[in-house]
N, CA, C and O of each residue as an XYZ file, in Angstrom:
440
protein
N     -11.464     12.364     13.139
C     -11.148     12.274     12.155
C     -10.180     11.528     11.651
O     -10.065     10.303     11.604
N      -9.018     12.976     11.019
C      -7.698     12.475     11.108
C      -6.878     11.073     12.123
O      -5.943     10.370     11.740
N      -7.528     11.011     13.336
C      -7.008      9.823     14.409
C      -7.502      8.739     13.701
O      -6.581      8.075     13.226
N      -8.557      8.326     13.461
C      -8.948      7.194     12.655
C      -8.205      6.944     11.112
O      -7.552      5.949     10.799
N      -8.420      7.813     10.485
C      -7.673      7.624      9.509
C      -6.383      7.183      9.811
O      -5.795      6.171      9.432
N      -6.078      7.965     10.448
C      -4.167      7.416     10.672
C      -4.333      5.776     11.446
O      -3.297      5.121     11.559
N      -5.789      5.115     12.005
C      -5.293      3.946     12.848
C      -5.711      2.935     11.737
O      -5.418      1.788     11.400
N      -6.311      3.656     11.449
C      -6.971      2.381     10.233
C      -5.589      2.085      9.006
O      -5.573      0.968      8.489
N      -4.528      3.063      8.610
C      -3.653      2.697      8.263
C      -2.639      2.122      8.981
O      -1.958      1.181      8.575
N      -2.530      2.641      9.987
C      -2.190      1.364     10.958
C      -2.177      0.437     11.211
O      -1.073     -0.015     11.513
N      -3.301     -0.431     11.265
C      -3.790     -1.560     10.857
C      -3.570     -2.023      9.388
O      -3.190     -3.194      9.409
N      -3.655     -1.601      8.283
C      -3.238     -2.523      7.002
C      -1.309     -2.178      7.134
O      -0.592     -3.021      6.595
N      -0.713     -1.141      7.738
C       0.226     -1.285      7.939
C       0.909     -2.588      8.697
O       1.995     -3.081      8.392
N       0.056     -3.019      9.718
C       0.027     -4.139     10.588
C       0.245     -5.234      9.999
O       1.243     -5.941     10.137
N      -0.962     -5.486      9.104
C      -1.776     -6.703      8.707
C      -0.247     -7.143      7.078
O       0.571     -8.035      6.855
N      -0.632     -6.044      6.510
C       0.571     -6.053      5.882
C       2.003     -6.703      6.195
O       2.730     -7.453      5.542
N       2.074     -6.312      7.028
C       3.334     -7.525      8.281
C       3.270     -8.140      8.078
O       3.769     -8.572      7.039
N       2.143     -9.213      9.400
C       1.978     -9.750      9.768
C       2.085    -11.134      8.264
O       2.622    -12.233      8.399
N       1.389    -10.600      6.917
C       0.932    -11.130      5.973
C       3.021    -12.242      5.887
O       3.343    -13.430      5.900
N       3.542    -11.347      5.836
C       4.950    -12.079      5.514
C       4.904    -13.115      6.247
O       4.790    -14.252      5.791
N       5.031    -12.690      8.090
C       5.382    -14.471      8.013
C       5.229    -15.622      7.882
O       6.123    -16.408      8.197
N       3.973    -16.054      7.347
C       4.457    -17.459      7.072
C       4.938    -17.477      5.667
O       4.994    -18.565      5.095
N       5.281    -16.421      5.066
C       6.430    -17.255      3.671
C       7.943    -17.398      4.810
O       8.454    -18.487      5.073
N       8.385    -16.243      5.283
C       9.012    -15.528      6.477
C       9.496    -16.947      6.932
O      10.553    -17.468      6.574
N       8.683    -17.425      7.667
C       8.405    -18.784      8.113
C       8.641    -19.904      8.362
O       9.240    -20.451      9.289
N       7.814    -20.475      6.912
C       8.581    -21.706      6.399
C       9.981    -21.308      5.151
O      10.211    -22.178      4.311
N      10.619    -20.322      5.128
C      11.755    -20.550      4.418
C      13.401    -20.649      5.522
O      14.497    -21.067      5.147
N      13.012    -20.088      6.958
C      13.558    -20.008      7.822
C      13.459    -21.713      8.709
O      14.455    -22.203      9.243
N      11.915    -22.489      8.704
C      12.359    -23.537      9.232
C      12.954    -24.884      8.369
O      13.864    -25.690      8.562
N      11.891    -24.666      7.271
C      11.322    -25.806      6.201
C      13.171    -25.402      5.509
O      13.724    -26.438      5.141
N      13.753    -24.554      5.393
C      14.574    -24.093      4.388
C      13.994    -24.890      2.568
O      14.481    -25.673      1.753
N      12.866    -24.170      2.690
C      11.719    -24.192      1.180
C      12.265    -23.096      0.676
O      12.507    -22.176      1.457
N      12.516    -22.980     -0.458
C      12.358    -22.226     -1.386
C      11.115    -21.667     -2.468
O      10.838    -20.653     -3.107
N      10.526    -23.165     -2.191
C       9.518    -23.686     -3.356
C       8.712    -22.694     -3.642
O       8.141    -22.309     -2.621
N       8.306    -21.899     -4.919
C       6.771    -21.177     -5.205
C       8.069    -19.764     -4.919
O       7.958    -18.994     -5.873
N       8.661    -19.499     -4.394
C       9.236    -17.796     -4.552
C       9.571    -17.340     -5.851
O      10.361    -17.861     -6.639
N       8.927    -16.367     -5.989
C       9.722    -16.108     -7.216
C      11.041    -14.901     -6.948
O      10.719    -14.026     -6.143
N      12.099    -14.809     -7.385
C      12.737    -13.872     -7.061
C      12.730    -13.042     -7.542
O      12.935    -11.995     -6.928
N      12.442    -13.044     -9.196
C      12.559    -11.656     -9.857
C      11.258    -10.424     -9.524
O      11.101     -9.220     -9.727
N      10.544    -11.471     -8.944
C       8.862    -10.800     -8.551
C       9.373    -10.077     -6.934
O       9.132     -8.926     -6.571
N       9.780    -10.650     -6.514
C      10.474    -10.283     -5.179
C      11.519     -8.451     -5.364
O      11.354     -7.390     -4.762
N      12.407     -8.806     -6.332
C      13.185     -7.298     -6.953
C      12.026     -7.030     -6.706
O      11.614     -6.739     -5.583
N      10.973     -7.129     -8.294
C      10.612     -5.672     -8.829
C       9.694     -5.408     -7.675
O       9.015     -4.393     -7.828
N       9.453     -6.224     -6.286
C       8.410     -5.761     -5.227
C       9.089     -4.662     -4.670
O       8.445     -3.654     -4.380
N      10.865     -4.747     -4.391
C      11.993     -3.741     -3.019
C      11.873     -2.718     -4.535
O      11.756     -1.547     -4.174
N      11.871     -2.810     -5.767
C      11.769     -1.944     -5.819
C      10.779     -0.854     -6.318
O      11.325      0.092     -6.886
N       9.320     -0.807     -6.203
C       8.463     -0.630     -6.167
C       8.513      0.066     -4.752
O       8.368      1.240     -4.412
N       8.794     -1.202     -3.989
C       8.468     -0.208     -2.062
C       9.659      0.993     -1.916
O       9.492      1.743     -0.955
N      10.638      1.208     -2.621
C      11.448      2.334     -2.619
C      11.045      3.188     -3.257
O      11.566      4.259     -2.944
N      10.069      3.280     -4.339
C      10.088      4.255     -5.094
C       8.669      4.813     -4.078
O       8.619      6.036     -3.947
N       7.714      4.118     -3.478
C       6.998      4.796     -2.795
C       7.372      5.748     -1.402
O       6.991      6.837     -0.972
N       8.519      4.495     -0.877
C       9.152      4.616      0.086
C       9.767      6.314      0.182
O       9.905      6.993      1.199
N      10.131      6.775     -1.582
C      10.744      8.171     -1.511
C       9.527      8.868     -1.198
O       9.380      9.581     -0.205
N       8.434      8.582     -2.303
C       7.845      9.859     -1.964
C       6.875      9.658     -0.608
O       6.193     10.656     -0.372
N       6.688      8.478      0.373
C       6.307      8.790      1.552
C       6.713      9.844      2.392
O       6.035     10.574      3.115
N       8.931      9.781      2.012
C       9.292     11.235      2.475
C       9.280     12.209      2.113
O       9.759     13.177      2.704
N       8.529     12.229      0.651
C       8.147     13.817      0.535
C       7.291     14.250      0.589
O       7.165     15.420      0.227
N       6.102     13.412      1.147
C       5.014     13.860      0.995
C       4.827     13.472      2.756
O       3.710     13.515      3.273
N       6.150     13.078      3.602
C       5.526     13.179      5.070
C       4.442     12.711      5.084
O       3.405     13.300      5.390
N       4.578     11.451      4.710
C       3.419     10.587      5.580
C       4.089      9.206      6.127
O       4.864      8.437      5.557
N       3.597      9.165      7.253
C       4.414      8.184      8.064
C       4.184      7.218      8.261
O       5.050      6.483      8.734
N       2.900      6.750      7.993
C       1.752      5.650      7.329
C       2.570      4.786      6.827
O       2.808      3.685      7.322
N       3.357      5.524      5.163
C       2.769      4.367      4.628
C       4.840      5.053      4.411
O       5.019      5.179      3.199
N       5.436      5.228      4.767
C       6.862      4.962      5.375
C       7.293      4.383      6.278
O       8.393      4.741      6.699
N       6.613      3.295      6.908
C       6.181      2.754      8.154
C       5.924      1.150      7.459
O       6.323      0.006      7.676
N       5.053      1.811      6.549
C       5.079      0.484      5.469
C       5.805     -0.226      4.884
O       5.970     -1.442      4.795
N       6.417      1.001      4.316
C       7.603      0.468      3.266
C       9.272      0.374      3.128
O      10.089      0.337      2.208
N       9.291      0.354      4.868
C      10.453      0.235      5.456
C      10.326     -1.477      6.410
O      11.194     -2.288      6.734
N       8.837     -1.449      6.602
C       8.838     -2.837      6.982
C       8.971     -3.795      5.706
O       9.610     -4.838      5.850
N       8.209     -3.392      4.051
C       7.912     -3.930      2.946
C       9.895     -4.632      2.966
O      10.533     -5.673      2.807
N      10.083     -3.181      3.274
C      11.731     -3.539      2.550
C      12.670     -4.940      3.513
O      12.600     -6.087      3.071
N      13.181     -4.753      4.315
C      12.795     -5.633      5.429
C      12.240     -6.772      5.425
O      13.109     -7.643      5.382
N      11.480     -7.081      5.443
C      10.290     -8.741      4.783
C      11.063     -8.904      3.898
O      12.170     -9.423      4.043
N      10.466     -8.367      2.547
C      11.127     -8.386      0.960
C      12.653     -8.666      1.215
O      13.181     -9.729      0.891
N      13.299     -7.661      1.804
C      14.987     -8.912      2.136
C      15.497     -9.730      2.362
O      16.193    -10.416      1.614
N      15.115     -9.961      4.253
C      14.538    -11.559      4.336
C      14.379    -12.279      3.531
O      15.273    -13.124      3.488
N      13.415    -12.415      2.600
C      12.881    -13.173      1.906
C      13.426    -13.250      0.633
O      12.851    -14.035     -0.121
N      14.483    -12.582      0.143
C      15.353    -12.555     -0.644
C      16.297    -12.881     -0.631
O      16.844    -13.041     -1.723
N      17.162    -13.219      0.797
C      18.734    -13.393      0.921
C      18.298    -14.997      1.522
O      19.322    -15.372      2.093
N      17.365    -15.973      1.632
C      16.514    -17.044      2.021
C      16.395    -17.711      1.063
O      16.751    -18.863      0.816
N      15.722    -16.742      0.332
C      15.428    -17.708     -1.315
C      16.506    -18.065     -1.974
O      16.701    -19.114     -2.587
N      17.679    -16.538     -1.732
C      18.685    -17.520     -2.782
C      19.486    -18.327     -2.310
O      20.068    -19.061     -3.108
N      19.828    -18.473     -0.578
C      20.339    -19.263      0.002
C      20.152    -20.877     -0.235
O      20.880    -21.819     -0.547
N      18.828    -20.676      0.073
C      17.660    -22.322     -0.212
C      17.762    -23.025     -0.974
O      17.897    -24.247     -0.899
N      17.674    -21.834     -2.516
C      17.383    -21.661     -4.551
C      17.460    -23.078     -4.593
O      18.553    -23.568     -4.305
N      16.641    -23.742     -4.855
C      16.457    -25.653     -5.161
C      16.118    -26.394     -4.247
O      15.851    -27.573     -4.479
N      16.036    -25.710     -2.625
C      15.888    -26.305     -1.689
C      14.346    -26.922     -1.492
O      13.542    -26.136     -1.994
N      13.896    -27.731     -1.091
C      12.822    -27.984     -1.048
C      12.221    -29.346      0.460
O      12.787    -30.412      0.703
N      11.260    -28.906      1.017
C      10.848    -29.094      1.848
C      10.234    -30.771      1.697
O       9.781    -31.052      0.587
N      10.210    -31.879      2.784
C       8.902    -32.736      2.291
C       7.909    -32.854      1.632
O       7.540    -33.652      0.770
N       7.325    -31.639      2.297
C       5.829    -31.096      0.951
C       6.401    -31.310     -0.085
O       6.641    -32.301     -0.775
N       6.685    -29.801     -0.139
C       7.585    -29.678     -1.201
C       7.664    -30.533     -2.179
O       7.120    -30.371     -3.272
N       8.512    -31.735     -1.776
C       9.322    -32.866     -2.663
C       7.899    -33.361     -3.478
O       7.550    -33.368     -4.659
N       7.164    -33.843     -1.954
C       5.498    -34.997     -2.643
C       5.693    -34.070     -4.080
O       6.238    -34.464     -5.111
N       5.102    -32.762     -3.842
C       3.698    -32.200     -4.677
C       4.732    -32.452     -6.184
O       4.480    -33.188     -7.139
N       5.588    -31.815     -6.029
C       6.497    -31.621     -7.002
C       6.705    -33.084     -7.859
O       6.429    -33.011     -9.057
N       7.201    -34.500     -7.309
C       7.411    -35.348     -7.349
C       5.810    -36.358     -8.217
O       6.015    -37.287     -8.998
N       4.630    -35.972     -7.901
C       4.048    -35.611     -8.300
C       3.342    -35.372     -9.434
O       2.550    -35.990    -10.145
N       4.029    -33.928     -9.395
C       3.573    -33.509    -10.605
C       4.093    -33.644    -11.726
O       3.555    -33.109    -12.696
N       5.303    -34.416    -11.871
C       6.607    -34.675    -12.657
C       5.764    -36.009    -12.702
O       6.041    -36.056    -11.503
N       4.870    -37.339    -12.963
C       4.396    -38.171    -12.264
C       3.403    -38.107    -13.550
O       3.385    -38.928    -14.468
N       2.824    -37.295    -13.458
C       1.489    -36.490    -13.722
C       1.864    -35.890    -15.462
O       1.045    -35.610    -16.338
N       2.608    -35.864    -15.494
C       3.329    -34.659    -16.771
C       3.661    -36.425    -17.155
O       2.609    -36.709    -17.728
N       4.193    -37.238    -17.156
C       4.268    -38.704    -17.981
C       3.720    -39.566    -18.207
O       4.080    -40.382    -19.055
N       2.470    -39.677    -17.382
C       1.461    -40.110    -18.074
C       0.847    -39.775    -18.523
O       0.135    -40.535    -19.178
N       0.567    -38.092    -18.547
C       0.049    -37.257    -19.432
C       0.660    -37.606    -21.131
O       0.251    -37.890    -22.256
N       1.758    -37.380    -20.457
C       2.530    -37.433    -22.143
C       3.183    -38.323    -22.892
O       3.705    -38.120    -23.988
N       3.114    -40.043    -21.825
C       3.039    -41.306    -21.863
C       4.749    -41.926    -21.928
O       5.217    -43.031    -22.202
N       5.410    -40.497    -21.497
C       6.625    -41.086    -21.188
C       6.792    -42.179    -20.769
O       7.515    -42.973    -21.371
N       6.314    -42.418    -19.902
C       6.417    -43.340    -18.860
C       7.547    -45.244    -19.676
O       7.758    -46.202    -18.932
């Protein structure tokens, strides 16, 4: 049973790591920081550090591996979100423009 539970834990760890790839890919390929909350990722990195320290204290390898992966992925996102702050890909630029037009129409500022 212990092996099965560890396997489930590692599958969950892999899925968590995999979940970061679309965000990182978009940041690196499109150089677009749209929708990224730096404050949220800073809080998330602090949370990961706390959980990592806990994992070390109880010697939980699955949680340790997950938190190391989280710290690496979040660090990459933070670095590139800061680097590309205010830069948007064509898709997000169009969405932003459309949103501004809609606001202007609703407020009668045209």
